[in-house]
mmCIF file of the N, C-alpha and C atoms, coordinates in Angstrom:
data_MODEL
# 
_entry.id   MODEL 
# 
loop_
_atom_site.group_PDB 
_atom_site.id 
_atom_site.type_symbol 
_atom_site.label_atom_id 
_atom_site.label_alt_id 
_atom_site.label_comp_id 
_atom_site.label_asym_id 
_atom_site.label_entity_id 
_atom_site.label_seq_id 
_atom_site.pdbx_PDB_ins_code 
_atom_site.Cartn_x 
_atom_site.Cartn_y 
_atom_site.Cartn_z 
_atom_site.occupancy 
_atom_site.B_iso_or_equiv 
_atom_site.pdbx_formal_charge 
_atom_site.auth_seq_id 
_atom_site.auth_comp_id 
_atom_site.auth_asym_id 
_atom_site.auth_atom_id 
_atom_site.pdbx_PDB_model_num 
ATOM 1   N N  . MET A 1 1  ? 0.606  -29.205 32.580  1.00 0.00 ? 1  MET A N  1 
ATOM 2   C CA . MET A 1 1  ? -0.514 -28.298 32.491  1.00 0.00 ? 1  MET A CA 1 
ATOM 3   C C  . MET A 1 1  ? -1.178 -28.487 31.130  1.00 0.00 ? 1  MET A C  1 
ATOM 4   N N  . GLU A 1 2  ? -2.474 -28.439 31.126  1.00 0.00 ? 2  GLU A N  1 
ATOM 5   C CA . GLU A 1 2  ? -3.220 -28.652 29.892  1.00 0.00 ? 2  GLU A CA 1 
ATOM 6   C C  . GLU A 1 2  ? -3.059 -27.455 28.957  1.00 0.00 ? 2  GLU A C  1 
ATOM 7   N N  . TYR A 1 3  ? -2.933 -27.740 27.653  1.00 0.00 ? 3  TYR A N  1 
ATOM 8   C CA . TYR A 1 3  ? -2.673 -26.693 26.665  1.00 0.00 ? 3  TYR A CA 1 
ATOM 9   C C  . TYR A 1 3  ? -3.793 -25.658 26.600  1.00 0.00 ? 3  TYR A C  1 
ATOM 10  N N  . ALA A 1 4  ? -5.047 -26.109 26.686  1.00 0.00 ? 4  ALA A N  1 
ATOM 11  C CA . ALA A 1 4  ? -6.178 -25.168 26.619  1.00 0.00 ? 4  ALA A CA 1 
ATOM 12  C C  . ALA A 1 4  ? -6.191 -24.237 27.815  1.00 0.00 ? 4  ALA A C  1 
ATOM 13  N N  . SER A 1 5  ? -5.798 -24.716 28.987  1.00 0.00 ? 5  SER A N  1 
ATOM 14  C CA . SER A 1 5  ? -5.793 -23.849 30.156  1.00 0.00 ? 5  SER A CA 1 
ATOM 15  C C  . SER A 1 5  ? -4.672 -22.816 30.075  1.00 0.00 ? 5  SER A C  1 
ATOM 16  N N  . VAL A 1 6  ? -3.549 -23.187 29.444  1.00 0.00 ? 6  VAL A N  1 
ATOM 17  C CA . VAL A 1 6  ? -2.458 -22.227 29.247  1.00 0.00 ? 6  VAL A CA 1 
ATOM 18  C C  . VAL A 1 6  ? -2.921 -21.107 28.325  1.00 0.00 ? 6  VAL A C  1 
ATOM 19  N N  . LEU A 1 7  ? -3.630 -21.468 27.261  1.00 0.00 ? 7  LEU A N  1 
ATOM 20  C CA . LEU A 1 7  ? -4.139 -20.452 26.344  1.00 0.00 ? 7  LEU A CA 1 
ATOM 21  C C  . LEU A 1 7  ? -5.176 -19.570 27.014  1.00 0.00 ? 7  LEU A C  1 
ATOM 22  N N  . ALA A 1 8  ? -6.029 -20.163 27.829  1.00 0.00 ? 8  ALA A N  1 
ATOM 23  C CA . ALA A 1 8  ? -7.100 -19.406 28.470  1.00 0.00 ? 8  ALA A CA 1 
ATOM 24  C C  . ALA A 1 8  ? -6.553 -18.419 29.502  1.00 0.00 ? 8  ALA A C  1 
ATOM 25  N N  . THR A 1 9  ? -5.496 -18.800 30.190  1.00 0.00 ? 9  THR A N  1 
ATOM 26  C CA . THR A 1 9  ? -4.950 -17.918 31.220  1.00 0.00 ? 9  THR A CA 1 
ATOM 27  C C  . THR A 1 9  ? -3.884 -16.974 30.675  1.00 0.00 ? 9  THR A C  1 
ATOM 28  N N  . GLY A 1 10 ? -3.489 -17.176 29.432  1.00 0.00 ? 10 GLY A N  1 
ATOM 29  C CA . GLY A 1 10 ? -2.454 -16.317 28.861  1.00 0.00 ? 10 GLY A CA 1 
ATOM 30  C C  . GLY A 1 10 ? -1.087 -16.623 29.426  1.00 0.00 ? 10 GLY A C  1 
ATOM 31  N N  . GLY A 1 11 ? -0.861 -17.845 29.835  1.00 0.00 ? 11 GLY A N  1 
ATOM 32  C CA . GLY A 1 11 ? 0.396  -18.215 30.464  1.00 0.00 ? 11 GLY A CA 1 
ATOM 33  C C  . GLY A 1 11 ? 1.461  -18.658 29.494  1.00 0.00 ? 11 GLY A C  1 
ATOM 34  N N  . GLY A 1 12 ? 1.372  -18.260 28.240  1.00 0.00 ? 12 GLY A N  1 
ATOM 35  C CA . GLY A 1 12 ? 2.371  -18.638 27.259  1.00 0.00 ? 12 GLY A CA 1 
ATOM 36  C C  . GLY A 1 12 ? 3.688  -17.929 27.507  1.00 0.00 ? 12 GLY A C  1 
ATOM 37  N N  . SER A 1 13 ? 4.759  -18.567 27.133  1.00 0.00 ? 13 SER A N  1 
ATOM 38  C CA . SER A 1 13 ? 6.081  -17.970 27.332  1.00 0.00 ? 13 SER A CA 1 
ATOM 39  C C  . SER A 1 13 ? 6.393  -17.018 26.179  1.00 0.00 ? 13 SER A C  1 
ATOM 40  N N  . ALA A 1 14 ? 7.511  -16.324 26.305  1.00 0.00 ? 14 ALA A N  1 
ATOM 41  C CA . ALA A 1 14 ? 7.946  -15.402 25.258  1.00 0.00 ? 14 ALA A CA 1 
ATOM 42  C C  . ALA A 1 14 ? 8.282  -16.162 23.979  1.00 0.00 ? 14 ALA A C  1 
ATOM 43  N N  . LEU A 1 15 ? 8.741  -17.407 24.129  1.00 0.00 ? 15 LEU A N  1 
ATOM 44  C CA . LEU A 1 15 ? 9.059  -18.221 22.967  1.00 0.00 ? 15 LEU A CA 1 
ATOM 45  C C  . LEU A 1 15 ? 7.787  -18.534 22.185  1.00 0.00 ? 15 LEU A C  1 
ATOM 46  N N  . ASP A 1 16 ? 6.697  -18.822 22.881  1.00 0.00 ? 16 ASP A N  1 
ATOM 47  C CA . ASP A 1 16 ? 5.422  -19.089 22.222  1.00 0.00 ? 16 ASP A CA 1 
ATOM 48  C C  . ASP A 1 16 ? 4.946  -17.865 21.454  1.00 0.00 ? 16 ASP A C  1 
ATOM 49  N N  . THR A 1 17 ? 5.104  -16.696 22.050  1.00 0.00 ? 17 THR A N  1 
ATOM 50  C CA . THR A 1 17 ? 4.685  -15.464 21.394  1.00 0.00 ? 17 THR A CA 1 
ATOM 51  C C  . THR A 1 17 ? 5.542  -15.188 20.166  1.00 0.00 ? 17 THR A C  1 
ATOM 52  N N  . SER A 1 18 ? 6.838  -15.419 20.270  1.00 0.00 ? 18 SER A N  1 
ATOM 53  C CA . SER A 1 18 ? 7.726  -15.202 19.132  1.00 0.00 ? 18 SER A CA 1 
ATOM 54  C C  . SER A 1 18 ? 7.425  -16.180 18.006  1.00 0.00 ? 18 SER A C  1 
ATOM 55  N N  . ALA A 1 19 ? 7.161  -17.418 18.355  1.00 0.00 ? 19 ALA A N  1 
ATOM 56  C CA . ALA A 1 19 ? 6.839  -18.410 17.337  1.00 0.00 ? 19 ALA A CA 1 
ATOM 57  C C  . ALA A 1 19 ? 5.524  -18.057 16.639  1.00 0.00 ? 19 ALA A C  1 
ATOM 58  N N  . ALA A 1 20 ? 4.548  -17.594 17.387  1.00 0.00 ? 20 ALA A N  1 
ATOM 59  C CA . ALA A 1 20 ? 3.274  -17.203 16.787  1.00 0.00 ? 20 ALA A CA 1 
ATOM 60  C C  . ALA A 1 20 ? 3.447  -15.984 15.887  1.00 0.00 ? 20 ALA A C  1 
ATOM 61  N N  . ALA A 1 21 ? 4.276  -15.037 16.304  1.00 0.00 ? 21 ALA A N  1 
ATOM 62  C CA . ALA A 1 21 ? 4.525  -13.852 15.475  1.00 0.00 ? 21 ALA A CA 1 
ATOM 63  C C  . ALA A 1 21 ? 5.268  -14.238 14.200  1.00 0.00 ? 21 ALA A C  1 
ATOM 64  N N  . ALA A 1 22 ? 6.234  -15.130 14.313  1.00 0.00 ? 22 ALA A N  1 
ATOM 65  C CA . ALA A 1 22 ? 6.968  -15.576 13.128  1.00 0.00 ? 22 ALA A CA 1 
ATOM 66  C C  . ALA A 1 22 ? 6.057  -16.314 12.162  1.00 0.00 ? 22 ALA A C  1 
ATOM 67  N N  . LEU A 1 23 ? 5.169  -17.131 12.691  1.00 0.00 ? 23 LEU A N  1 
ATOM 68  C CA . LEU A 1 23 ? 4.203  -17.832 11.852  1.00 0.00 ? 23 LEU A CA 1 
ATOM 69  C C  . LEU A 1 23 ? 3.262  -16.840 11.179  1.00 0.00 ? 23 LEU A C  1 
ATOM 70  N N  . GLY A 1 24 ? 2.849  -15.831 11.923  1.00 0.00 ? 24 GLY A N  1 
ATOM 71  C CA . GLY A 1 24 ? 1.969  -14.808 11.346  1.00 0.00 ? 24 GLY A CA 1 
ATOM 72  C C  . GLY A 1 24 ? 2.645  -14.037 10.230  1.00 0.00 ? 24 GLY A C  1 
ATOM 73  N N  . ILE A 1 25 ? 3.919  -13.694 10.415  1.00 0.00 ? 25 ILE A N  1 
ATOM 74  C CA . ILE A 1 25 ? 4.662  -12.985 9.367   1.00 0.00 ? 25 ILE A CA 1 
ATOM 75  C C  . ILE A 1 25 ? 4.809  -13.881 8.133   1.00 0.00 ? 25 ILE A C  1 
ATOM 76  N N  . GLY A 1 26 ? 5.105  -15.134 8.360   1.00 0.00 ? 26 GLY A N  1 
ATOM 77  C CA . GLY A 1 26 ? 5.255  -16.068 7.232   1.00 0.00 ? 26 GLY A CA 1 
ATOM 78  C C  . GLY A 1 26 ? 3.968  -16.249 6.456   1.00 0.00 ? 26 GLY A C  1 
ATOM 79  N N  . LEU A 1 27 ? 2.864  -16.419 7.164   1.00 0.00 ? 27 LEU A N  1 
ATOM 80  C CA . LEU A 1 27 ? 1.583  -16.589 6.484   1.00 0.00 ? 27 LEU A CA 1 
ATOM 81  C C  . LEU A 1 27 ? 1.148  -15.314 5.770   1.00 0.00 ? 27 LEU A C  1 
ATOM 82  N N  . THR A 1 28 ? 1.445  -14.163 6.361   1.00 0.00 ? 28 THR A N  1 
ATOM 83  C CA . THR A 1 28 ? 1.126  -12.901 5.704   1.00 0.00 ? 28 THR A CA 1 
ATOM 84  C C  . THR A 1 28 ? 1.946  -12.745 4.433   1.00 0.00 ? 28 THR A C  1 
ATOM 85  N N  . GLY A 1 29 ? 3.211  -13.104 4.495   1.00 0.00 ? 29 GLY A N  1 
ATOM 86  C CA . GLY A 1 29 ? 4.062  -13.047 3.305   1.00 0.00 ? 29 GLY A CA 1 
ATOM 87  C C  . GLY A 1 29 ? 3.582  -13.978 2.214   1.00 0.00 ? 29 GLY A C  1 
ATOM 88  N N  . LEU A 1 30 ? 3.160  -15.164 2.603   1.00 0.00 ? 30 LEU A N  1 
ATOM 89  C CA . LEU A 1 30 ? 2.633  -16.123 1.634   1.00 0.00 ? 30 LEU A CA 1 
ATOM 90  C C  . LEU A 1 30 ? 1.369  -15.586 0.973   1.00 0.00 ? 30 LEU A C  1 
ATOM 91  N N  . GLY A 1 31 ? 0.484  -15.039 1.783   1.00 0.00 ? 31 GLY A N  1 
ATOM 92  C CA . GLY A 1 31 ? -0.760 -14.486 1.240   1.00 0.00 ? 31 GLY A CA 1 
ATOM 93  C C  . GLY A 1 31 ? -0.503 -13.312 0.312   1.00 0.00 ? 31 GLY A C  1 
ATOM 94  N N  . ALA A 1 32 ? 0.431  -12.452 0.684   1.00 0.00 ? 32 ALA A N  1 
ATOM 95  C CA . ALA A 1 32 ? 0.756  -11.302 -0.167  1.00 0.00 ? 32 ALA A CA 1 
ATOM 96  C C  . ALA A 1 32 ? 1.381  -11.754 -1.481  1.00 0.00 ? 32 ALA A C  1 
ATOM 97  N N  . ALA A 1 33 ? 2.243  -12.746 -1.440  1.00 0.00 ? 33 ALA A N  1 
ATOM 98  C CA . ALA A 1 33 ? 2.868  -13.241 -2.664  1.00 0.00 ? 33 ALA A CA 1 
ATOM 99  C C  . ALA A 1 33 ? 1.838  -13.857 -3.599  1.00 0.00 ? 33 ALA A C  1 
ATOM 100 N N  . LEU A 1 34 ? 0.913  -14.627 -3.040  1.00 0.00 ? 34 LEU A N  1 
ATOM 101 C CA . LEU A 1 34 ? -0.142 -15.210 -3.863  1.00 0.00 ? 34 LEU A CA 1 
ATOM 102 C C  . LEU A 1 34 ? -1.044 -14.139 -4.453  1.00 0.00 ? 34 LEU A C  1 
ATOM 103 N N  . ALA A 1 35 ? -1.376 -13.134 -3.669  1.00 0.00 ? 35 ALA A N  1 
ATOM 104 C CA . ALA A 1 35 ? -2.241 -12.058 -4.160  1.00 0.00 ? 35 ALA A CA 1 
ATOM 105 C C  . ALA A 1 35 ? -1.550 -11.255 -5.252  1.00 0.00 ? 35 ALA A C  1 
ATOM 106 N N  . GLN A 1 36 ? -0.259 -10.986 -5.091  1.00 0.00 ? 36 GLN A N  1 
ATOM 107 C CA . GLN A 1 36 ? 0.465  -10.246 -6.119  1.00 0.00 ? 36 GLN A CA 1 
ATOM 108 C C  . GLN A 1 36 ? 0.570  -11.057 -7.405  1.00 0.00 ? 36 GLN A C  1 
ATOM 109 N N  . GLY A 1 37 ? 0.783  -12.334 -7.292  1.00 0.00 ? 37 GLY A N  1 
ATOM 110 C CA . GLY A 1 37 ? 0.838  -13.194 -8.471  1.00 0.00 ? 37 GLY A CA 1 
ATOM 111 C C  . GLY A 1 37 ? -0.478 -13.209 -9.224  1.00 0.00 ? 37 GLY A C  1 
ATOM 112 N N  . ARG A 1 38 ? -1.571 -13.296 -8.478  1.00 0.00 ? 38 ARG A N  1 
ATOM 113 C CA . ARG A 1 38 ? -2.884 -13.282 -9.131  1.00 0.00 ? 38 ARG A CA 1 
ATOM 114 C C  . ARG A 1 38 ? -3.177 -11.935 -9.772  1.00 0.00 ? 38 ARG A C  1 
ATOM 115 N N  . ALA A 1 39 ? -2.752 -10.844 -9.131  1.00 0.00 ? 39 ALA A N  1 
ATOM 116 C CA . ALA A 1 39 ? -2.991 -9.509  -9.683  1.00 0.00 ? 39 ALA A CA 1 
ATOM 117 C C  . ALA A 1 39 ? -2.231 -9.320  -10.993 1.00 0.00 ? 39 ALA A C  1 
ATOM 118 N N  . VAL A 1 40 ? -0.977 -9.739  -11.024 1.00 0.00 ? 40 VAL A N  1 
ATOM 119 C CA . VAL A 1 40 ? -0.180 -9.604  -12.243 1.00 0.00 ? 40 VAL A CA 1 
ATOM 120 C C  . VAL A 1 40 ? -0.743 -10.498 -13.340 1.00 0.00 ? 40 VAL A C  1 
ATOM 121 N N  . ALA A 1 41 ? -1.135 -11.710 -12.985 1.00 0.00 ? 41 ALA A N  1 
ATOM 122 C CA . ALA A 1 41 ? -1.708 -12.616 -13.979 1.00 0.00 ? 41 ALA A CA 1 
ATOM 123 C C  . ALA A 1 41 ? -3.000 -12.049 -14.572 1.00 0.00 ? 41 ALA A C  1 
ATOM 124 N N  . ALA A 1 42 ? -3.840 -11.468 -13.735 1.00 0.00 ? 42 ALA A N  1 
ATOM 125 C CA . ALA A 1 42 ? -5.088 -10.887 -14.225 1.00 0.00 ? 42 ALA A CA 1 
ATOM 126 C C  . ALA A 1 42 ? -4.822 -9.675  -15.119 1.00 0.00 ? 42 ALA A C  1 
ATOM 127 N N  . ALA A 1 43 ? -3.843 -8.857  -14.745 1.00 0.00 ? 43 ALA A N  1 
ATOM 128 C CA . ALA A 1 43 ? -3.514 -7.688  -15.568 1.00 0.00 ? 43 ALA A CA 1 
ATOM 129 C C  . ALA A 1 43 ? -2.943 -8.118  -16.919 1.00 0.00 ? 43 ALA A C  1 
ATOM 130 N N  . LEU A 1 44 ? -2.086 -9.121  -16.923 1.00 0.00 ? 44 LEU A N  1 
ATOM 131 C CA . LEU A 1 44 ? -1.529 -9.605  -18.179 1.00 0.00 ? 44 LEU A CA 1 
ATOM 132 C C  . LEU A 1 44 ? -2.610 -10.233 -19.060 1.00 0.00 ? 44 LEU A C  1 
ATOM 133 N N  . GLU A 1 45 ? -3.515 -10.957 -18.453 1.00 0.00 ? 45 GLU A N  1 
ATOM 134 C CA . GLU A 1 45 ? -4.597 -11.572 -19.220 1.00 0.00 ? 45 GLU A CA 1 
ATOM 135 C C  . GLU A 1 45 ? -5.499 -10.498 -19.825 1.00 0.00 ? 45 GLU A C  1 
ATOM 136 N N  . GLY A 1 46 ? -5.823 -9.482  -19.044 1.00 0.00 ? 46 GLY A N  1 
ATOM 137 C CA . GLY A 1 46 ? -6.654 -8.400  -19.560 1.00 0.00 ? 46 GLY A CA 1 
ATOM 138 C C  . GLY A 1 46 ? -5.970 -7.634  -20.683 1.00 0.00 ? 46 GLY A C  1 
ATOM 139 N N  . THR A 1 47 ? -4.672 -7.407  -20.552 1.00 0.00 ? 47 THR A N  1 
ATOM 140 C CA . THR A 1 47 ? -3.922 -6.704  -21.590 1.00 0.00 ? 47 THR A CA 1 
ATOM 141 C C  . THR A 1 47 ? -3.814 -7.562  -22.848 1.00 0.00 ? 47 THR A C  1 
ATOM 142 N N  . THR A 1 48 ? -3.707 -8.860  -22.684 1.00 0.00 ? 48 THR A N  1 
ATOM 143 C CA . THR A 1 48 ? -3.640 -9.758  -23.832 1.00 0.00 ? 48 THR A CA 1 
ATOM 144 C C  . THR A 1 48 ? -4.961 -9.750  -24.597 1.00 0.00 ? 48 THR A C  1 
ATOM 145 N N  . ARG A 1 49 ? -6.060 -9.715  -23.880 1.00 0.00 ? 49 ARG A N  1 
ATOM 146 C CA . ARG A 1 49 ? -7.372 -9.708  -24.531 1.00 0.00 ? 49 ARG A CA 1 
ATOM 147 C C  . ARG A 1 49 ? -7.658 -8.384  -25.233 1.00 0.00 ? 49 ARG A C  1 
ATOM 148 N N  . ASN A 1 50 ? -7.212 -7.275  -24.622 1.00 0.00 ? 50 ASN A N  1 
ATOM 149 C CA . ASN A 1 50 ? -7.472 -5.956  -25.187 1.00 0.00 ? 50 ASN A CA 1 
ATOM 150 C C  . ASN A 1 50 ? -6.214 -5.095  -25.010 1.00 0.00 ? 50 ASN A C  1 
ATOM 151 N N  . PRO A 1 51 ? -5.318 -5.096  -25.991 1.00 0.00 ? 51 PRO A N  1 
ATOM 152 C CA . PRO A 1 51 ? -4.058 -4.362  -25.845 1.00 0.00 ? 51 PRO A CA 1 
ATOM 153 C C  . PRO A 1 51 ? -4.230 -2.853  -25.683 1.00 0.00 ? 51 PRO A C  1 
ATOM 154 N N  . GLY A 1 52 ? -5.369 -2.303  -26.039 1.00 0.00 ? 52 GLY A N  1 
ATOM 155 C CA . GLY A 1 52 ? -5.589 -0.872  -25.909 1.00 0.00 ? 52 GLY A CA 1 
ATOM 156 C C  . GLY A 1 52 ? -5.694 -0.395  -24.473 1.00 0.00 ? 52 GLY A C  1 
ATOM 157 N N  . THR A 1 53 ? -5.903 -1.297  -23.551 1.00 0.00 ? 53 THR A N  1 
ATOM 158 C CA . THR A 1 53 ? -6.062 -0.927  -22.141 1.00 0.00 ? 53 THR A CA 1 
ATOM 159 C C  . THR A 1 53 ? -4.766 -1.059  -21.346 1.00 0.00 ? 53 THR A C  1 
ATOM 160 N N  . LEU A 1 54 ? -3.646 -1.139  -22.058 1.00 0.00 ? 54 LEU A N  1 
ATOM 161 C CA . LEU A 1 54 ? -2.369 -1.376  -21.381 1.00 0.00 ? 54 LEU A CA 1 
ATOM 162 C C  . LEU A 1 54 ? -2.037 -0.296  -20.354 1.00 0.00 ? 54 LEU A C  1 
ATOM 163 N N  . ALA A 1 55 ? -2.198 0.960   -20.717 1.00 0.00 ? 55 ALA A N  1 
ATOM 164 C CA . ALA A 1 55 ? -1.829 2.042   -19.799 1.00 0.00 ? 55 ALA A CA 1 
ATOM 165 C C  . ALA A 1 55 ? -2.694 2.043   -18.549 1.00 0.00 ? 55 ALA A C  1 
ATOM 166 N N  . GLY A 1 56 ? -3.997 1.895   -18.719 1.00 0.00 ? 56 GLY A N  1 
ATOM 167 C CA . GLY A 1 56 ? -4.898 1.888   -17.563 1.00 0.00 ? 56 GLY A CA 1 
ATOM 168 C C  . GLY A 1 56 ? -4.710 0.669   -16.682 1.00 0.00 ? 56 GLY A C  1 
ATOM 169 N N  . ALA A 1 57 ? -4.520 -0.477  -17.318 1.00 0.00 ? 57 ALA A N  1 
ATOM 170 C CA . ALA A 1 57 ? -4.328 -1.710  -16.547 1.00 0.00 ? 57 ALA A CA 1 
ATOM 171 C C  . ALA A 1 57 ? -3.017 -1.663  -15.778 1.00 0.00 ? 57 ALA A C  1 
ATOM 172 N N  . ARG A 1 58 ? -1.985 -1.094  -16.387 1.00 0.00 ? 58 ARG A N  1 
ATOM 173 C CA . ARG A 1 58 ? -0.686 -1.019  -15.717 1.00 0.00 ? 58 ARG A CA 1 
ATOM 174 C C  . ARG A 1 58 ? -0.774 -0.136  -14.473 1.00 0.00 ? 58 ARG A C  1 
ATOM 175 N N  . GLY A 1 59 ? -1.424 1.026   -14.609 1.00 0.00 ? 59 GLY A N  1 
ATOM 176 C CA . GLY A 1 59 ? -1.558 1.925   -13.461 1.00 0.00 ? 59 GLY A CA 1 
ATOM 177 C C  . GLY A 1 59 ? -2.358 1.306   -12.327 1.00 0.00 ? 59 GLY A C  1 
ATOM 178 N N  . MET A 1 60 ? -3.472 0.663   -12.669 1.00 0.00 ? 60 MET A N  1 
ATOM 179 C CA . MET A 1 60 ? -4.286 0.029   -11.636 1.00 0.00 ? 60 MET A CA 1 
ATOM 180 C C  . MET A 1 60 ? -3.553 -1.148  -10.994 1.00 0.00 ? 60 MET A C  1 
ATOM 181 N N  . MET A 1 61 ? -2.785 -1.884  -11.803 1.00 0.00 ? 61 MET A N  1 
ATOM 182 C CA . MET A 1 61 ? -2.040 -3.008  -11.247 1.00 0.00 ? 61 MET A CA 1 
ATOM 183 C C  . MET A 1 61 ? -0.972 -2.517  -10.266 1.00 0.00 ? 61 MET A C  1 
ATOM 184 N N  . ILE A 1 62 ? -0.260 -1.458  -10.617 1.00 0.00 ? 62 ILE A N  1 
ATOM 185 C CA . ILE A 1 62 ? 0.776  -0.930  -9.728  1.00 0.00 ? 62 ILE A CA 1 
ATOM 186 C C  . ILE A 1 62 ? 0.152  -0.405  -8.440  1.00 0.00 ? 62 ILE A C  1 
ATOM 187 N N  . LEU A 1 63 ? -0.994 0.258   -8.554  1.00 0.00 ? 63 LEU A N  1 
ATOM 188 C CA . LEU A 1 63 ? -1.690 0.733   -7.358  1.00 0.00 ? 63 LEU A CA 1 
ATOM 189 C C  . LEU A 1 63 ? -2.119 -0.441  -6.467  1.00 0.00 ? 63 LEU A C  1 
ATOM 190 N N  . GLY A 1 64 ? -2.665 -1.475  -7.074  1.00 0.00 ? 64 GLY A N  1 
ATOM 191 C CA . GLY A 1 64 ? -3.069 -2.658  -6.308  1.00 0.00 ? 64 GLY A CA 1 
ATOM 192 C C  . GLY A 1 64 ? -1.903 -3.369  -5.663  1.00 0.00 ? 64 GLY A C  1 
ATOM 193 N N  . LEU A 1 65 ? -0.788 -3.485  -6.384  1.00 0.00 ? 65 LEU A N  1 
ATOM 194 C CA . LEU A 1 65 ? 0.406  -4.126  -5.817  1.00 0.00 ? 65 LEU A CA 1 
ATOM 195 C C  . LEU A 1 65 ? 0.947  -3.323  -4.640  1.00 0.00 ? 65 LEU A C  1 
ATOM 196 N N  . GLY A 1 66 ? 0.866  -2.002  -4.749  1.00 0.00 ? 66 GLY A N  1 
ATOM 197 C CA . GLY A 1 66 ? 1.298  -1.168  -3.625  1.00 0.00 ? 66 GLY A CA 1 
ATOM 198 C C  . GLY A 1 66 ? 0.431  -1.374  -2.402  1.00 0.00 ? 66 GLY A C  1 
ATOM 199 N N  . MET A 1 67 ? -0.870 -1.516  -2.616  1.00 0.00 ? 67 MET A N  1 
ATOM 200 C CA . MET A 1 67 ? -1.779 -1.761  -1.480  1.00 0.00 ? 67 MET A CA 1 
ATOM 201 C C  . MET A 1 67 ? -1.518 -3.125  -0.850  1.00 0.00 ? 67 MET A C  1 
ATOM 202 N N  . ILE A 1 68 ? -1.296 -4.136  -1.675  1.00 0.00 ? 68 ILE A N  1 
ATOM 203 C CA . ILE A 1 68 ? -1.003 -5.473  -1.143  1.00 0.00 ? 68 ILE A CA 1 
ATOM 204 C C  . ILE A 1 68 ? 0.296  -5.435  -0.342  1.00 0.00 ? 68 ILE A C  1 
ATOM 205 N N  . GLU A 1 69 ? 1.296  -4.758  -0.875  1.00 0.00 ? 69 GLU A N  1 
ATOM 206 C CA . GLU A 1 69 ? 2.590  -4.681  -0.196  1.00 0.00 ? 69 GLU A CA 1 
ATOM 207 C C  . GLU A 1 69 ? 2.486  -3.907  1.115   1.00 0.00 ? 69 GLU A C  1 
ATOM 208 N N  . SER A 1 70 ? 1.652  -2.861  1.134   1.00 0.00 ? 70 SER A N  1 
ATOM 209 C CA . SER A 1 70 ? 1.513  -2.082  2.370   1.00 0.00 ? 70 SER A CA 1 
ATOM 210 C C  . SER A 1 70 ? 0.858  -2.913  3.468   1.00 0.00 ? 70 SER A C  1 
ATOM 211 N N  . VAL A 1 71 ? -0.077 -3.786  3.103   1.00 0.00 ? 71 VAL A N  1 
ATOM 212 C CA . VAL A 1 71 ? -0.682 -4.663  4.111   1.00 0.00 ? 71 VAL A CA 1 
ATOM 213 C C  . VAL A 1 71 ? 0.376  -5.603  4.676   1.00 0.00 ? 71 VAL A C  1 
ATOM 214 N N  . LEU A 1 72 ? 1.238  -6.115  3.806   1.00 0.00 ? 72 LEU A N  1 
ATOM 215 C CA . LEU A 1 72 ? 2.312  -7.000  4.262   1.00 0.00 ? 72 LEU A CA 1 
ATOM 216 C C  . LEU A 1 72 ? 3.251  -6.273  5.215   1.00 0.00 ? 72 LEU A C  1 
ATOM 217 N N  . VAL A 1 73 ? 3.639  -5.068  4.864   1.00 0.00 ? 73 VAL A N  1 
ATOM 218 C CA . VAL A 1 73 ? 4.563  -4.306  5.711   1.00 0.00 ? 73 VAL A CA 1 
ATOM 219 C C  . VAL A 1 73 ? 3.917  -3.968  7.054   1.00 0.00 ? 73 VAL A C  1 
ATOM 220 N N  . LEU A 1 74 ? 2.656  -3.544  7.022   1.00 0.00 ? 74 LEU A N  1 
ATOM 221 C CA . LEU A 1 74 ? 1.964  -3.226  8.278   1.00 0.00 ? 74 LEU A CA 1 
ATOM 222 C C  . LEU A 1 74 ? 1.821  -4.443  9.175   1.00 0.00 ? 74 LEU A C  1 
ATOM 223 N N  . ALA A 1 75 ? 1.487  -5.577  8.593   1.00 0.00 ? 75 ALA A N  1 
ATOM 224 C CA . ALA A 1 75 ? 1.367  -6.805  9.396   1.00 0.00 ? 75 ALA A CA 1 
ATOM 225 C C  . ALA A 1 75 ? 2.720  -7.204  9.968   1.00 0.00 ? 75 ALA A C  1 
ATOM 226 N N  . ALA A 1 76 ? 3.762  -7.098  9.164   1.00 0.00 ? 76 ALA A N  1 
ATOM 227 C CA . ALA A 1 76 ? 5.103  -7.457  9.662   1.00 0.00 ? 76 ALA A CA 1 
ATOM 228 C C  . ALA A 1 76 ? 5.545  -6.536  10.795  1.00 0.00 ? 76 ALA A C  1 
ATOM 229 N N  . VAL A 1 77 ? 5.303  -5.237  10.653  1.00 0.00 ? 77 VAL A N  1 
ATOM 230 C CA . VAL A 1 77 ? 5.667  -4.289  11.718  1.00 0.00 ? 77 VAL A CA 1 
ATOM 231 C C  . VAL A 1 77 ? 4.863  -4.566  12.970  1.00 0.00 ? 77 VAL A C  1 
ATOM 232 N N  . PHE A 1 78 ? 3.576  -4.796  12.825  1.00 0.00 ? 78 PHE A N  1 
ATOM 233 C CA . PHE A 1 78 ? 2.722  -5.081  13.979  1.00 0.00 ? 78 PHE A CA 1 
ATOM 234 C C  . PHE A 1 78 ? 3.185  -6.341  14.696  1.00 0.00 ? 78 PHE A C  1 
ATOM 235 N N  . LEU A 1 79 ? 3.466  -7.388  13.952  1.00 0.00 ? 79 LEU A N  1 
ATOM 236 C CA . LEU A 1 79 ? 3.882  -8.645  14.575  1.00 0.00 ? 79 LEU A CA 1 
ATOM 237 C C  . LEU A 1 79 ? 5.288  -8.553  15.147  1.00 0.00 ? 79 LEU A C  1 
ATOM 238 N N  . MET A 1 80 ? 6.162  -7.757  14.544  1.00 0.00 ? 80 MET A N  1 
ATOM 239 C CA . MET A 1 80 ? 7.510  -7.584  15.098  1.00 0.00 ? 80 MET A CA 1 
ATOM 240 C C  . MET A 1 80 ? 7.467  -6.863  16.440  1.00 0.00 ? 80 MET A C  1 
ATOM 241 N N  . THR A 1 81 ? 6.532  -5.941  16.588  1.00 0.00 ? 81 THR A N  1 
ATOM 242 C CA . THR A 1 81 ? 6.417  -5.245  17.879  1.00 0.00 ? 81 THR A CA 1 
ATOM 243 C C  . THR A 1 81 ? 5.849  -6.166  18.955  1.00 0.00 ? 81 THR A C  1 
ATOM 244 N N  . LYS A 1 82 ? 5.167  -7.227  18.551  1.00 0.00 ? 82 LYS A N  1 
ATOM 245 C CA . LYS A 1 82 ? 4.622  -8.188  19.511  1.00 0.00 ? 82 LYS A CA 1 
ATOM 246 C C  . LYS A 1 82 ? 5.637  -9.246  19.928  1.00 0.00 ? 82 LYS A C  1 
ATOM 247 N N  . MET A 1 83 ? 6.772  -9.314  19.242  1.00 0.00 ? 83 MET A N  1 
ATOM 248 C CA . MET A 1 83 ? 7.776  -10.348 19.565  1.00 0.00 ? 83 MET A CA 1 
ATOM 249 C C  . MET A 1 83 ? 8.499  -10.027 20.840  1.00 0.00 ? 83 MET A C  1 
# 
């Protein structure tokens, strides 16, 4: 059977769905890790340039990291329910 017709009819097996969910979780984790790394790097760079903004930058960075992490958790939960 042709691959495009399987996708069009939704005839994928449970293994295909699990593999797609696992790939989605992995890519979401990769994206979240990269975003957190960039956020910390930007906060450290800003604090290095102007040490007086340490308290404000730290609070905003922690808030941003929490938001990035919540997207990762929500995506993982959503994809786990699809497995």
